[in-house]
N, C-alpha and C positions, 0 to 999 in steps of 0.2 A: 476158530471162532473167538471172539474177543469177549470179555467179561468185564463190566465196570460195576462197582459197588458206590452207592451213594448214601450218606446219613440224610435222613429227611426228618421233617417235623410234623409228618402224617400222623393221626391219631386214632383212625377208625375207617372201617369201609366205606363210609360216605366221602371222606377224604380221598380214598383210592380211586373212588369213581369220578371224582372231579378232576383228577389229573389223566384219567385212562384214555379218553380220547385224543389228547394231545400226545401222549406217549405212542400210541397206536398209529397216527399219522406221520411220526418221524420216519425217514428214510434210514436205511441199515439196520434197524432193529429187528431181530428174529422174535425174541420172547423177553418178557420181564415180569418181576414178581416182587411184592414188598412183604417183608416180615413183620407184622405188626406185634407178634409176641416179643420181639426183642425191644430193649430198651431205646436202641438208636433208630429204630424202625427202618431198617437198611432197605434199600431199592437196587436189586440186582437186574443188570441189562445185559443181554447176550445180542451179538450181532458182529457184522464185519466192518462196518465204516461207521462207527458210533462217534457224534461230536457231543462230548459233555456239555459243551455251552447250549446246545439245542434242548438237552434234557432240563437244564438249570432254568432255560427261559420258560418251558412248559409249566415248571412249577412256580415260578414267580409271576407268570400270567394269571395262575388260579390262586395266588395268595399263599404259597407254600414256599418253602425252601429244600434245595437238594445240594449237598456239598459232595464232590467226588472224595472218597476216601481211600479207595485202593484199586488200580488196575489189574486185571489178571489175563493170562493168556489160556 
């Protein structure tokens, strides 16, 4: 399973709820979570065929930013 980590500009649970539906509808994602306690508000995404551009597009369409910071296996 692949894991991608994105730096985001999310600030609160309300922000997370705004991007939730879009992320849940993307193919290839098994699970995702946002750490609002961390300064960079990282989004961790797990799955098989994850396209970072799709995740960035979901954020952009909701008025937020997500930048791929590190892919891991």
